[in-house]
C-alpha distance (Angstrom), angle and dihedral (degrees) to the residues before:
residue distance angle dihedral
M1 . . .
S2 3.82 . .
D3 3.78 128.3 .
I4 3.78 117.4 -104.2
T5 3.80 120.0 -139.1
I6 3.80 118.3 -162.6
L7 3.79 110.3 -149.7
D8 3.81 102.4 -171.4
G9 3.76 112.6 87.4
G10 3.79 96.4 164.8
M11 3.81 97.7 -102.3
G12 3.80 92.5 160.9
Q13 3.79 94.1 51.8
D14 3.79 91.1 47.2
L15 3.81 90.8 49.9
V16 3.81 90.1 52.4
R17 3.79 92.5 47.6
R18 3.81 97.3 44.7
S19 3.80 98.1 39.2
G20 3.80 97.0 42.1
R21 3.82 89.1 -137.8
M22 3.75 123.5 128.6
P23 3.81 115.8 -131.8
S24 3.78 117.4 -95.7
G25 3.79 133.9 165.5
L26 3.80 97.7 -64.3
W27 3.78 102.7 9.9
S28 3.80 96.3 125.4
C29 3.82 91.8 50.3
E30 3.79 90.3 48.0
L31 3.80 92.0 50.1
M32 3.80 92.2 49.0
M33 3.82 89.2 54.4
E34 3.81 98.0 38.5
R35 3.82 101.1 35.5
P36 3.81 111.1 25.6
D37 3.81 86.5 150.8
L38 3.79 89.6 63.5
V39 3.80 92.8 49.8
R40 3.82 89.7 48.5
A41 3.82 92.3 48.7
I42 3.80 91.1 53.4
H43 3.83 91.6 49.7
D44 3.81 89.3 48.0
D45 3.81 90.8 52.2
F46 3.81 91.1 50.1
F47 3.82 90.8 51.9
T48 3.80 90.9 47.1
A49 3.81 87.5 53.5
G50 3.81 90.5 53.9
A51 3.80 106.0 -88.1
R52 3.79 114.7 156.0
V53 3.80 99.5 -174.3
A54 3.81 132.6 51.6
T55 3.77 121.7 -163.1
V56 3.77 122.7 -163.7
N57 3.78 139.0 -161.2
S58 3.77 107.7 -117.5
H59 3.79 100.3 -164.0
S60 3.78 119.1 167.2
F61 3.77 112.0 -125.1
L62 3.80 109.0 -152.8
């Protein structure tokens, strides 16, 4: 039997809750640029809770 790793920690919902912003077309990109500290804090909380994997959005900003 293999181990199962769940990769969805609810980053989007946490960004909505902590930022107070409602999602729009580019809201996650805007938050990554404007509030990298918030994104980092959420990842840190996931690792504190036992996460072993972090996934990232790798958008190109032109």
